[in-house]
N, CA, C and O atoms as CSV, one atom per row, in Angstrom:
chain,resi,resn,atom,element,x,y,z
A,1,MET,N,N,-13.042,-49.485,18.362
A,1,MET,CA,C,-12.376,-50.703,18.735
A,1,MET,C,C,-10.863,-50.582,18.535
A,1,MET,O,O,-10.176,-51.575,18.295
A,2,THR,N,N,-10.368,-49.380,18.635
A,2,THR,CA,C,-8.939,-49.200,18.466
A,2,THR,C,C,-8.191,-49.738,19.676
A,2,THR,O,O,-8.677,-49.678,20.805
A,3,GLY,N,N,-6.997,-50.264,19.418
A,3,GLY,CA,C,-6.161,-50.783,20.481
A,3,GLY,C,C,-6.527,-52.181,20.950
A,3,GLY,O,O,-5.888,-52.709,21.860
A,4,LYS,N,N,-7.515,-52.774,20.364
A,4,LYS,CA,C,-7.933,-54.120,20.781
A,4,LYS,C,C,-7.526,-55.123,19.709
A,4,LYS,O,O,-7.603,-54.842,18.513
A,5,ASN,N,N,-7.099,-56.278,20.153
A,5,ASN,CA,C,-6.719,-57.348,19.240
A,5,ASN,C,C,-7.737,-58.471,19.359
A,5,ASN,O,O,-7.703,-59.257,20.306
A,6,TYR,N,N,-8.627,-58.539,18.408
A,6,TYR,CA,C,-9.645,-59.582,18.431
A,6,TYR,C,C,-9.176,-60.786,17.623
A,6,TYR,O,O,-8.579,-60.647,16.555
A,7,GLU,N,N,-9.457,-61.960,18.154
A,7,GLU,CA,C,-9.051,-63.214,17.522
A,7,GLU,C,C,-10.038,-63.594,16.419
A,7,GLU,O,O,-11.248,-63.608,16.644
A,8,LYS,N,N,-9.522,-63.901,15.231
A,8,LYS,CA,C,-10.381,-64.408,14.157
A,8,LYS,C,C,-10.817,-65.818,14.527
A,8,LYS,O,O,-10.002,-66.636,14.955
A,9,ILE,N,N,-12.095,-66.096,14.362
A,9,ILE,CA,C,-12.628,-67.399,14.758
A,9,ILE,C,C,-12.836,-68.258,13.528
A,9,ILE,O,O,-13.514,-67.868,12.577
A,10,ASN,N,N,-12.228,-69.452,13.570
A,10,ASN,CA,C,-12.360,-70.419,12.488
A,10,ASN,C,C,-13.135,-71.657,12.913
A,10,ASN,O,O,-13.712,-72.358,12.082
A,11,LYS,N,N,-13.143,-71.920,14.229
A,11,LYS,CA,C,-13.771,-73.141,14.724
A,11,LYS,C,C,-14.378,-72.884,16.103
A,11,LYS,O,O,-13.747,-72.277,16.968
A,12,ILE,N,N,-15.618,-73.357,16.292
A,12,ILE,CA,C,-16.297,-73.250,17.587
A,12,ILE,C,C,-16.857,-74.617,17.932
A,12,ILE,O,O,-17.574,-75.226,17.138
A,13,VAL,N,N,-16.522,-75.098,19.131
A,13,VAL,CA,C,-17.088,-76.350,19.642
A,13,VAL,C,C,-17.637,-76.071,21.028
A,13,VAL,O,O,-16.935,-75.550,21.894
A,14,ILE,N,N,-18.903,-76.423,21.231
A,14,ILE,CA,C,-19.532,-76.272,22.539
A,14,ILE,C,C,-19.906,-77.659,23.050
A,14,ILE,O,O,-20.512,-78.455,22.334
A,15,GLU,N,N,-19.539,-77.934,24.295
A,15,GLU,CA,C,-19.902,-79.192,24.949
A,15,GLU,C,C,-20.793,-78.863,26.140
A,15,GLU,O,O,-20.457,-78.016,26.969
A,16,LEU,N,N,-21.923,-79.539,26.213
A,16,LEU,CA,C,-22.878,-79.328,27.297
A,16,LEU,C,C,-23.155,-80.656,27.977
A,16,LEU,O,O,-23.423,-81.660,27.318
A,17,THR,N,N,-23.087,-80.653,29.303
A,17,THR,CA,C,-23.376,-81.851,30.068
A,17,THR,C,C,-24.663,-81.639,30.846
A,17,THR,O,O,-24.816,-80.657,31.572
A,18,THR,N,N,-25.577,-82.571,30.682
A,18,THR,CA,C,-26.851,-82.542,31.397
A,18,THR,C,C,-26.651,-83.142,32.787
A,18,THR,O,O,-25.899,-84.102,32.954
A,19,CYS,N,N,-27.321,-82.577,33.770
A,19,CYS,CA,C,-27.227,-83.078,35.148
A,19,CYS,C,C,-27.586,-84.561,35.183
A,19,CYS,O,O,-28.389,-85.036,34.380
A,20,SER,N,N,-26.986,-85.276,36.114
A,20,SER,CA,C,-27.237,-86.717,36.194
A,20,SER,C,C,-27.997,-87.129,37.437
A,20,SER,O,O,-28.588,-88.208,37.456
A,21,GLU,N,N,-28.003,-86.314,38.469
A,21,GLU,CA,C,-28.581,-86.756,39.722
A,21,GLU,C,C,-30.096,-86.619,39.815
A,21,GLU,O,O,-30.717,-87.257,40.665
A,22,LYS,N,N,-30.685,-85.827,38.987
A,22,LYS,CA,C,-32.136,-85.621,39.040
A,22,LYS,C,C,-32.839,-86.448,37.971
A,22,LYS,O,O,-32.373,-86.534,36.835
A,23,ARG,N,N,-33.947,-87.047,38.337
A,23,ARG,CA,C,-34.683,-87.931,37.435
A,23,ARG,C,C,-35.191,-87.202,36.191
A,23,ARG,O,O,-35.177,-87.770,35.099
A,24,ARG,N,N,-35.631,-85.977,36.337
A,24,ARG,CA,C,-36.223,-85.258,35.212
A,24,ARG,C,C,-35.308,-84.156,34.691
A,24,ARG,O,O,-35.782,-83.069,34.362
A,25,SER,N,N,-34.024,-84.414,34.612
A,25,SER,CA,C,-33.084,-83.367,34.211
A,25,SER,C,C,-32.850,-83.286,32.702
A,25,SER,O,O,-32.223,-82.336,32.233
A,26,SER,N,N,-33.337,-84.255,31.937
A,26,SER,CA,C,-33.115,-84.241,30.484
A,26,SER,C,C,-34.290,-83.567,29.774
A,26,SER,O,O,-35.355,-83.366,30.358
A,27,THR,N,N,-34.074,-83.224,28.503
A,27,THR,CA,C,-35.134,-82.591,27.712
A,27,THR,C,C,-35.120,-83.090,26.277
A,27,THR,O,O,-34.079,-83.472,25.742
A,28,ASP,N,N,-36.288,-83.077,25.674
A,28,ASP,CA,C,-36.418,-83.335,24.241
A,28,ASP,C,C,-36.660,-82.035,23.486
A,28,ASP,O,O,-36.686,-82.024,22.255
A,29,ASP,N,N,-36.836,-80.947,24.214
A,29,ASP,CA,C,-37.057,-79.648,23.588
A,29,ASP,C,C,-35.772,-79.139,22.938
A,29,ASP,O,O,-34.674,-79.498,23.362
A,30,PRO,N,N,-35.912,-78.298,21.902
A,30,PRO,CA,C,-34.731,-77.714,21.267
A,30,PRO,C,C,-34.026,-76.735,22.214
A,30,PRO,O,O,-34.669,-76.041,23.002
A,31,VAL,N,N,-32.706,-76.696,22.121
A,31,VAL,CA,C,-31.893,-75.750,22.881
A,31,VAL,C,C,-31.166,-74.871,21.876
A,31,VAL,O,O,-30.626,-75.356,20.882
A,32,VAL,N,N,-31.160,-73.558,22.153
A,32,VAL,CA,C,-30.533,-72.594,21.255
A,32,VAL,C,C,-29.401,-71.896,22.003
A,32,VAL,O,O,-29.549,-71.514,23.163
A,33,LEU,N,N,-28.267,-71.738,21.320
A,33,LEU,CA,C,-27.116,-71.010,21.852
A,33,LEU,C,C,-27.130,-69.612,21.247
A,33,LEU,O,O,-27.301,-69.446,20.040
A,34,TYR,N,N,-26.948,-68.600,22.111
A,34,TYR,CA,C,-26.879,-67.208,21.670
A,34,TYR,C,C,-25.507,-66.642,22.034
A,34,TYR,O,O,-25.069,-66.730,23.181
A,35,VAL,N,N,-24.837,-66.059,21.035
A,35,VAL,CA,C,-23.550,-65.409,21.228
A,35,VAL,C,C,-23.585,-64.120,20.432
A,35,VAL,O,O,-23.688,-64.153,19.205
A,36,GLY,N,N,-23.502,-62.984,21.112
A,36,GLY,CA,C,-23.568,-61.718,20.388
A,36,GLY,C,C,-24.839,-61.683,19.552
A,36,GLY,O,O,-25.924,-61.942,20.073
A,37,GLY,N,N,-24.727,-61.372,18.290
A,37,GLY,CA,C,-25.886,-61.327,17.414
A,37,GLY,C,C,-26.148,-62.624,16.673
A,37,GLY,O,O,-26.925,-62.643,15.718
A,38,HIS,N,N,-25.518,-63.701,17.093
A,38,HIS,CA,C,-25.655,-64.979,16.402
A,38,HIS,C,C,-26.375,-65.993,17.282
A,38,HIS,O,O,-26.332,-65.919,18.510
A,39,GLU,N,N,-27.038,-66.941,16.627
A,39,GLU,CA,C,-27.673,-68.031,17.363
A,39,GLU,C,C,-27.526,-69.326,16.573
A,39,GLU,O,O,-27.486,-69.332,15.343
A,40,TRP,N,N,-27.449,-70.414,17.319
A,40,TRP,CA,C,-27.341,-71.749,16.738
A,40,TRP,C,C,-28.342,-72.666,17.416
A,40,TRP,O,O,-28.460,-72.665,18.642
A,41,ASP,N,N,-29.070,-73.454,16.618
A,41,ASP,CA,C,-29.906,-74.523,17.167
A,41,ASP,C,C,-28.990,-75.695,17.473
A,41,ASP,O,O,-28.298,-76.199,16.588
A,42,LEU,N,N,-28.988,-76.123,18.721
A,42,LEU,CA,C,-28.144,-77.240,19.130
A,42,LEU,C,C,-28.965,-78.512,19.048
A,42,LEU,O,O,-29.755,-78.820,19.941
A,43,ASP,N,N,-28.772,-79.232,17.983
A,43,ASP,CA,C,-29.530,-80.457,17.773
A,43,ASP,C,C,-28.762,-81.351,16.811
A,43,ASP,O,O,-28.303,-80.916,15.755
A,44,LYS,N,N,-28.638,-82.595,17.202
A,44,LYS,CA,C,-28.051,-83.591,16.306
A,44,LYS,C,C,-29.211,-84.393,15.732
A,44,LYS,O,O,-29.931,-85.057,16.478
A,45,PRO,N,N,-29.402,-84.343,14.425
A,45,PRO,CA,C,-30.508,-85.091,13.817
A,45,PRO,C,C,-30.404,-86.593,14.119
A,45,PRO,O,O,-29.318,-87.172,14.099
A,46,HIS,N,N,-31.529,-87.191,14.390
A,46,HIS,CA,C,-31.628,-88.641,14.647
A,46,HIS,C,C,-30.808,-89.078,15.859
A,46,HIS,O,O,-30.300,-90.198,15.907
A,47,TYR,N,N,-30.685,-88.173,16.843
A,47,TYR,CA,C,-29.923,-88.475,18.058
A,47,TYR,C,C,-30.662,-87.858,19.244
A,47,TYR,O,O,-31.180,-86.746,19.150
A,48,ASP,N,N,-30.706,-88.574,20.341
A,48,ASP,CA,C,-31.414,-88.117,21.527
A,48,ASP,C,C,-30.451,-87.325,22.413
A,48,ASP,O,O,-29.884,-87.867,23.362
A,49,ASP,N,N,-30.269,-86.027,22.094
A,49,ASP,CA,C,-29.331,-85.223,22.874
A,49,ASP,C,C,-29.997,-84.675,24.136
A,49,ASP,O,O,-31.217,-84.735,24.292
A,50,PHE,N,N,-29.174,-84.145,25.020
A,50,PHE,CA,C,-29.588,-83.564,26.308
A,50,PHE,C,C,-30.251,-84.583,27.224
A,50,PHE,O,O,-31.240,-84.283,27.893
A,51,GLU,N,N,-29.693,-85.794,27.246
A,51,GLU,CA,C,-30.184,-86.848,28.140
A,51,GLU,C,C,-29.414,-86.810,29.457
A,51,GLU,O,O,-28.266,-86.368,29.499
A,52,ARG,N,N,-30.034,-87.262,30.501
A,52,ARG,CA,C,-29.485,-87.231,31.856
A,52,ARG,C,C,-28.070,-87.823,31.907
A,52,ARG,O,O,-27.849,-88.965,31.503
A,53,GLY,N,N,-27.119,-87.026,32.410
A,53,GLY,CA,C,-25.740,-87.462,32.599
A,53,GLY,C,C,-24.874,-87.459,31.348
A,53,GLY,O,O,-23.677,-87.731,31.438
A,54,ASN,N,N,-25.440,-87.161,30.190
A,54,ASN,CA,C,-24.667,-87.199,28.941
A,54,ASN,C,C,-24.023,-85.859,28.624
A,54,ASN,O,O,-24.528,-84.800,28.997
A,55,THR,N,N,-22.894,-85.933,27.927
A,55,THR,CA,C,-22.239,-84.748,27.382
A,55,THR,C,C,-22.449,-84.761,25.876
A,55,THR,O,O,-22.135,-85.737,25.195
A,56,ASP,N,N,-22.984,-83.663,25.376
A,56,ASP,CA,C,-23.216,-83.512,23.940
A,56,ASP,C,C,-22.280,-82.444,23.400
A,56,ASP,O,O,-22.154,-81.366,23.980
A,57,SER,N,N,-21.624,-82.748,22.285
A,57,SER,CA,C,-20.679,-81.840,21.663
A,57,SER,C,C,-21.232,-81.385,20.317
A,57,SER,O,O,-21.769,-82.184,19.549
A,58,PHE,N,N,-21.092,-80.081,20.042
A,58,PHE,CA,C,-21.609,-79.501,18.806
A,58,PHE,C,C,-20.512,-78.682,18.140
A,58,PHE,O,O,-19.975,-77.748,18.735
A,59,ASP,N,N,-20.178,-79.042,16.883
A,59,ASP,CA,C,-19.289,-78.243,16.049
A,59,ASP,C,C,-20.176,-77.241,15.315
A,59,ASP,O,O,-21.030,-77.626,14.516
A,60,LEU,N,N,-19.969,-75.959,15.591
A,60,LEU,CA,C,-20.860,-74.933,15.057
A,60,LEU,C,C,-20.330,-74.355,13.755
A,60,LEU,O,O,-19.121,-74.230,13.563
A,61,ASP,N,N,-21.247,-74.005,12.867
A,61,ASP,CA,C,-20.873,-73.301,11.651
A,61,ASP,C,C,-20.469,-71.884,12.041
A,61,ASP,O,O,-21.210,-71.191,12.738
A,62,VAL,N,N,-19.302,-71.459,11.593
A,62,VAL,CA,C,-18.788,-70.142,11.945
A,62,VAL,C,C,-19.136,-69.160,10.835
A,62,VAL,O,O,-18.770,-69.371,9.678
A,63,PRO,N,N,-19.848,-68.077,11.184
A,63,PRO,CA,C,-20.138,-67.058,10.170
A,63,PRO,C,C,-18.848,-66.434,9.639
A,63,PRO,O,O,-17.851,-66.333,10.354
A,64,GLU,N,N,-18.886,-66.026,8.397
A,64,GLU,CA,C,-17.722,-65.419,7.763
A,64,GLU,C,C,-17.303,-64.161,8.525
A,64,GLU,O,O,-18.148,-63.375,8.954
A,65,ASN,N,N,-16.007,-63.982,8.686
A,65,ASN,CA,C,-15.411,-62.811,9.351
A,65,ASN,C,C,-15.771,-62.675,10.830
A,65,ASN,O,O,-15.721,-61.569,11.369
A,66,MET,N,N,-16.129,-63.761,11.490
A,66,MET,CA,C,-16.424,-63.696,12.919
A,66,MET,C,C,-15.117,-63.579,13.698
A,66,MET,O,O,-14.136,-64.261,13.403
A,67,ASP,N,N,-15.125,-62.694,14.706
A,67,ASP,CA,C,-13.972,-62.596,15.596
A,67,ASP,C,C,-14.454,-62.557,17.041
A,67,ASP,O,O,-15.656,-62.543,17.306
A,68,SER,N,N,-13.502,-62.540,17.970
A,68,SER,CA,C,-13.843,-62.662,19.388
A,68,SER,C,C,-14.670,-61.493,19.922
A,68,SER,O,O,-15.271,-61.620,20.989
A,69,SER,N,N,-14.721,-60.368,19.222
A,69,SER,CA,C,-15.537,-59.239,19.693
A,69,SER,C,C,-17.019,-59.592,19.728
A,69,SER,O,O,-17.794,-58.941,20.429
A,70,THR,N,N,-17.422,-60.620,18.973
A,70,THR,CA,C,-18.808,-61.079,18.943
A,70,THR,C,C,-19.235,-61.671,20.288
A,70,THR,O,O,-20.410,-61.609,20.652
A,71,PHE,N,N,-18.287,-62.239,21.018
A,71,PHE,CA,C,-18.585,-63.008,22.228
A,71,PHE,C,C,-18.719,-62.114,23.453
A,71,PHE,O,O,-17.859,-62.121,24.334
A,72,ARG,N,N,-19.793,-61.351,23.504
A,72,ARG,CA,C,-20.060,-60.503,24.661
A,72,ARG,C,C,-20.800,-61.281,25.741
A,72,ARG,O,O,-20.767,-60.899,26.911
A,73,TYR,N,N,-21.453,-62.347,25.371
A,73,TYR,CA,C,-22.167,-63.204,26.313
A,73,TYR,C,C,-22.321,-64.584,25.706
A,73,TYR,O,O,-22.141,-64.768,24.503
A,74,LEU,N,N,-22.655,-65.552,26.546
A,74,LEU,CA,C,-22.844,-66.945,26.136
A,74,LEU,C,C,-24.119,-67.417,26.841
A,74,LEU,O,O,-24.107,-67.707,28.038
A,75,CYS,N,N,-25.216,-67.490,26.084
A,75,CYS,CA,C,-26.518,-67.786,26.684
A,75,CYS,C,C,-27.208,-68.938,25.950
A,75,CYS,O,O,-26.955,-69.206,24.775
A,76,PHE,N,N,-28.086,-69.604,26.694
A,76,PHE,CA,C,-28.851,-70.732,26.166
A,76,PHE,C,C,-30.321,-70.507,26.456
A,76,PHE,O,O,-30.688,-69.912,27.469
A,77,LYS,N,N,-31.155,-70.993,25.551
A,77,LYS,CA,C,-32.601,-70.935,25.757
A,77,LYS,C,C,-33.202,-72.261,25.322
A,77,LYS,O,O,-32.879,-72.794,24.261
A,78,LYS,N,N,-34.073,-72.774,26.158
A,78,LYS,CA,C,-34.797,-73.998,25.830
A,78,LYS,C,C,-36.155,-73.582,25.285
A,78,LYS,O,O,-36.923,-72.888,25.952
A,79,ARG,N,N,-36.436,-74.014,24.070
A,79,ARG,CA,C,-37.729,-73.703,23.443
A,79,ARG,C,C,-38.707,-74.831,23.754
A,79,ARG,O,O,-38.526,-75.964,23.309
A,80,THR,N,N,-39.717,-74.517,24.502
A,80,THR,CA,C,-40.695,-75.526,24.890
A,80,THR,C,C,-41.582,-75.872,23.702
A,80,THR,O,O,-42.216,-75.001,23.106
A,81,GLN,N,N,-41.614,-77.155,23.371
A,81,GLN,CA,C,-42.435,-77.623,22.260
A,81,GLN,C,C,-43.457,-78.663,22.708
A,81,GLN,O,O,-44.373,-79.004,21.960
A,82,THR,N,N,-43.298,-79.155,23.910
A,82,THR,CA,C,-44.180,-80.221,24.367
A,82,THR,C,C,-45.229,-79.657,25.314
A,82,THR,O,O,-45.013,-78.628,25.953
A,83,ALA,N,N,-46.357,-80.332,25.398
A,83,ALA,CA,C,-47.429,-79.909,26.294
A,83,ALA,C,C,-47.054,-80.200,27.749
A,83,ALA,O,O,-47.477,-79.486,28.659
A,84,ARG,N,N,-46.275,-81.231,27.958
A,84,ARG,CA,C,-45.897,-81.598,29.329
A,84,ARG,C,C,-44.665,-80.810,29.767
A,84,ARG,O,O,-43.941,-80.254,28.940
A,85,ASP,N,N,-44.441,-80.771,31.068
A,85,ASP,CA,C,-43.230,-80.139,31.583
A,85,ASP,C,C,-42.021,-80.935,31.113
A,85,ASP,O,O,-41.953,-82.147,31.316
A,86,ASP,N,N,-41.084,-80.265,30.497
A,86,ASP,CA,C,-39.882,-80.910,29.989
A,86,ASP,C,C,-38.689,-80.048,30.399
A,86,ASP,O,O,-38.067,-79.388,29.567
A,87,ASP,N,N,-38.386,-80.067,31.689
A,87,ASP,CA,C,-37.301,-79.256,32.229
A,87,ASP,C,C,-35.953,-79.777,31.743
A,87,ASP,O,O,-35.835,-80.914,31.287
A,88,TRP,N,N,-34.938,-78.916,31.852
A,88,TRP,CA,C,-33.583,-79.331,31.515
A,88,TRP,C,C,-32.640,-78.762,32.556
A,88,TRP,O,O,-32.738,-77.589,32.918
A,89,CYS,N,N,-31.732,-79.585,33.035
A,89,CYS,CA,C,-30.734,-79.160,34.011
A,89,CYS,C,C,-29.358,-79.201,33.357
A,89,CYS,O,O,-28.846,-80.270,33.024
A,90,LEU,N,N,-28.772,-78.032,33.181
A,90,LEU,CA,C,-27.446,-77.894,32.584
A,90,LEU,C,C,-26.403,-77.943,33.697
A,90,LEU,O,O,-26.419,-77.116,34.608
A,91,ASN,N,N,-25.504,-78.910,33.619
A,91,ASN,CA,C,-24.500,-79.076,34.665
A,91,ASN,C,C,-23.139,-78.495,34.293
A,91,ASN,O,O,-22.455,-77.929,35.146
A,92,LYS,N,N,-22.736,-78.631,33.018
A,92,LYS,CA,C,-21.394,-78.196,32.631
A,92,LYS,C,C,-21.402,-77.599,31.228
A,92,LYS,O,O,-22.118,-78.056,30.338
A,93,ILE,N,N,-20.580,-76.560,31.060
A,93,ILE,CA,C,-20.363,-75.907,29.761
A,93,ILE,C,C,-18.865,-75.917,29.487
A,93,ILE,O,O,-18.057,-75.605,30.362
A,94,LYS,N,N,-18.513,-76.275,28.274
A,94,LYS,CA,C,-17.119,-76.171,27.834
A,94,LYS,C,C,-17.137,-75.600,26.420
A,94,LYS,O,O,-17.693,-76.208,25.505
A,95,LEU,N,N,-16.529,-74.435,26.247
A,95,LEU,CA,C,-16.480,-73.761,24.958
A,95,LEU,C,C,-15.048,-73.707,24.478
A,95,LEU,O,O,-14.164,-73.205,25.172
A,96,SER,N,N,-14.826,-74.231,23.275
A,96,SER,CA,C,-13.499,-74.182,22.651
A,96,SER,C,C,-13.583,-73.341,21.387
A,96,SER,O,O,-14.481,-73.508,20.562
A,97,ILE,N,N,-12.627,-72.437,21.259
A,97,ILE,CA,C,-12.507,-71.588,20.080
A,97,ILE,C,C,-11.150,-71.886,19.461
A,97,ILE,O,O,-10.121,-71.806,20.133
A,98,ASN,N,N,-11.152,-72.228,18.180
A,98,ASN,CA,C,-9.895,-72.529,17.473
A,98,ASN,C,C,-9.053,-73.539,18.253
A,98,ASN,O,O,-7.841,-73.377,18.391
A,99,ASP,N,N,-9.713,-74.582,18.759
A,99,ASP,CA,C,-9.072,-75.679,19.496
A,99,ASP,C,C,-8.474,-75.272,20.839
A,99,ASP,O,O,-7.633,-75.990,21.381
A,100,LYS,N,N,-8.895,-74.135,21.379
A,100,LYS,CA,C,-8.426,-73.680,22.686
A,100,LYS,C,C,-9.659,-73.498,23.590
A,100,LYS,O,O,-10.618,-72.828,23.207
A,101,VAL,N,N,-9.626,-74.096,24.788
A,101,VAL,CA,C,-10.740,-73.940,25.729
A,101,VAL,C,C,-10.709,-72.509,26.258
A,101,VAL,O,O,-9.732,-72.086,26.876
A,102,VAL,N,N,-11.801,-71.759,26.005
A,102,VAL,CA,C,-11.874,-70.364,26.447
A,102,VAL,C,C,-12.858,-70.183,27.604
A,102,VAL,O,O,-12.866,-69.143,28.262
A,103,TYR,N,N,-13.688,-71.201,27.847
A,103,TYR,CA,C,-14.613,-71.142,28.976
A,103,TYR,C,C,-14.981,-72.559,29.381
A,103,TYR,O,O,-15.301,-73.401,28.542
A,104,GLU,N,N,-14.928,-72.806,30.693
A,104,GLU,CA,C,-15.344,-74.103,31.211
A,104,GLU,C,C,-15.880,-73.893,32.613
A,104,GLU,O,O,-15.200,-73.338,33.476
A,105,LYS,N,N,-17.093,-74.338,32.826
A,105,LYS,CA,C,-17.746,-74.189,34.139
A,105,LYS,C,C,-18.501,-75.468,34.442
A,105,LYS,O,O,-19.287,-75.947,33.625
A,106,ASP,N,N,-18.255,-76.024,35.635
A,106,ASP,CA,C,-18.836,-77.287,36.057
A,106,ASP,C,C,-19.745,-77.056,37.268
A,106,ASP,O,O,-19.697,-76.003,37.904
A,107,ASN,N,N,-20.565,-78.051,37.569
A,107,ASN,CA,C,-21.467,-78.021,38.726
A,107,ASN,C,C,-22.401,-76.814,38.715
A,107,ASN,O,O,-22.646,-76.198,39.752
A,108,LEU,N,N,-22.920,-76.483,37.532
A,108,LEU,CA,C,-23.834,-75.348,37.404
A,108,LEU,C,C,-25.207,-75.639,38.005
A,108,LEU,O,O,-25.785,-74.802,38.699
A,109,ASN,N,N,-25.719,-76.842,37.729
A,109,ASN,CA,C,-27.073,-77.208,38.149
A,109,ASN,C,C,-28.077,-76.104,37.831
A,109,ASN,O,O,-28.886,-75.716,38.674
A,110,ALA,N,N,-28.006,-75.610,36.598
A,110,ALA,CA,C,-28.879,-74.539,36.127
A,110,ALA,C,C,-30.126,-75.150,35.483
A,110,ALA,O,O,-30.030,-75.837,34.466
A,111,TRP,N,N,-31.282,-74.900,36.072
A,111,TRP,CA,C,-32.538,-75.442,35.560
A,111,TRP,C,C,-33.175,-74.475,34.585
A,111,TRP,O,O,-33.371,-73.302,34.902
A,112,LEU,N,N,-33.500,-74.967,33.397
A,112,LEU,CA,C,-34.237,-74.200,32.397
A,112,LEU,C,C,-35.624,-74.802,32.348
A,112,LEU,O,O,-35.825,-75.891,31.810
A,113,LYS,N,N,-36.582,-74.081,32.917
A,113,LYS,CA,C,-37.939,-74.605,33.005
A,113,LYS,C,C,-38.916,-73.463,33.204
A,113,LYS,O,O,-38.567,-72.403,33.723
A,114,GLY,N,N,-40.133,-73.699,32.783
A,114,GLY,CA,C,-41.199,-72.724,32.978
A,114,GLY,C,C,-40.823,-71.340,32.483
A,114,GLY,O,O,-40.362,-71.179,31.353
A,115,GLU,N,N,-41.021,-70.346,33.332
A,115,GLU,CA,C,-40.712,-68.953,32.988
A,115,GLU,C,C,-39.209,-68.707,32.881
A,115,GLU,O,O,-38.782,-67.753,32.230
A,116,LYS,N,N,-38.412,-69.554,33.511
A,116,LYS,CA,C,-36.947,-69.395,33.467
A,116,LYS,C,C,-36.363,-70.399,32.471
A,116,LYS,O,O,-35.713,-71.373,32.852
A,117,SER,N,N,-36.609,-70.141,31.209
A,117,SER,CA,C,-36.173,-71.077,30.172
A,117,SER,C,C,-34.857,-70.679,29.530
A,117,SER,O,O,-34.458,-71.265,28.523
A,118,SER,N,N,-34.168,-69.679,30.103
A,118,SER,CA,C,-32.874,-69.279,29.542
A,118,SER,C,C,-31.823,-69.197,30.653
A,118,SER,O,O,-32.139,-69.091,31.838
A,119,PHE,N,N,-30.578,-69.249,30.224
A,119,PHE,CA,C,-29.447,-69.225,31.157
A,119,PHE,C,C,-28.253,-68.597,30.452
A,119,PHE,O,O,-27.964,-68.935,29.304
A,120,CYS,N,N,-27.558,-67.689,31.126
A,120,CYS,CA,C,-26.328,-67.101,30.601
A,120,CYS,C,C,-25.157,-67.552,31.463
A,120,CYS,O,O,-25.253,-67.575,32.690
A,121,ALA,N,N,-24.071,-67.904,30.825
A,121,ALA,CA,C,-22.898,-68.437,31.515
A,121,ALA,C,C,-22.315,-67.390,32.461
A,121,ALA,O,O,-22.039,-66.262,32.053
A,122,PRO,N,N,-22.129,-67.768,33.722
A,122,PRO,CA,C,-21.566,-66.828,34.696
A,122,PRO,C,C,-20.067,-66.626,34.451
A,122,PRO,O,O,-19.370,-67.533,33.996
A,123,ASP,N,N,-19.596,-65.438,34.758
A,123,ASP,CA,C,-18.167,-65.105,34.662
A,123,ASP,C,C,-17.597,-65.275,33.258
A,123,ASP,O,O,-16.396,-65.504,33.108
A,124,PHE,N,N,-18.422,-65.171,32.240
A,124,PHE,CA,C,-17.951,-65.333,30.858
A,124,PHE,C,C,-17.254,-64.038,30.424
A,124,PHE,O,O,-17.851,-62.963,30.467
A,125,LYS,N,N,-15.990,-64.149,30.008
A,125,LYS,CA,C,-15.192,-62.960,29.659
A,125,LYS,C,C,-14.573,-63.005,28.269
A,125,LYS,O,O,-14.090,-61.980,27.789
A,126,TYR,N,N,-14.571,-64.153,27.610
A,126,TYR,CA,C,-13.881,-64.268,26.319
A,126,TYR,C,C,-14.385,-63.207,25.341
A,126,TYR,O,O,-15.590,-63.049,25.152
A,127,GLY,N,N,-13.461,-62.492,24.730
A,127,GLY,CA,C,-13.818,-61.489,23.727
A,127,GLY,C,C,-14.095,-60.119,24.295
A,127,GLY,O,O,-14.068,-59.135,23.556
A,128,GLN,N,N,-14.360,-60.021,25.587
A,128,GLN,CA,C,-14.711,-58.725,26.165
A,128,GLN,C,C,-13.506,-57.828,26.379
A,128,GLN,O,O,-13.623,-56.604,26.328
A,129,ALA,N,N,-12.359,-58.423,26.616
A,129,ALA,CA,C,-11.150,-57.623,26.853
A,129,ALA,C,C,-10.356,-57.408,25.574
A,129,ALA,O,O,-9.361,-56.683,25.580
A,130,GLY,N,N,-10.780,-58.025,24.481
A,130,GLY,CA,C,-10.061,-57.860,23.218
A,130,GLY,C,C,-8.724,-58.568,23.198
A,130,GLY,O,O,-7.809,-58.174,22.475
A,131,GLU,N,N,-8.618,-59.610,23.993
A,131,GLU,CA,C,-7.361,-60.351,24.054
A,131,GLU,C,C,-7.402,-61.572,23.187
A,131,GLU,O,O,-6.423,-62.315,23.120
């Protein structure tokens, strides 16, 4: 990793917006964020997150000594816990690192359902160039 300048990470905030136009776009299933070798359960206790048309914001606990080299990808997985179909439509992702927006993508309309219960952010580059 010589010649690369990786940013030390002190704060991570992820905002996810659930699609609003489809009747069954929300989910009660847990959603997990995967970044490099780390994962976070995205859930606010006693709150109905991932509802149709809503934006949910999560302040993530940052592991000690984390830097931007960790961010090789930004992926989500919906863990199915219910017997019924509980699809989720992800419309927008906004990732802020140290109070700076490093990734924002709108109009994704990415469905996490059935066999396709995971999604990786397209064109995600933060941390890959060592900038």
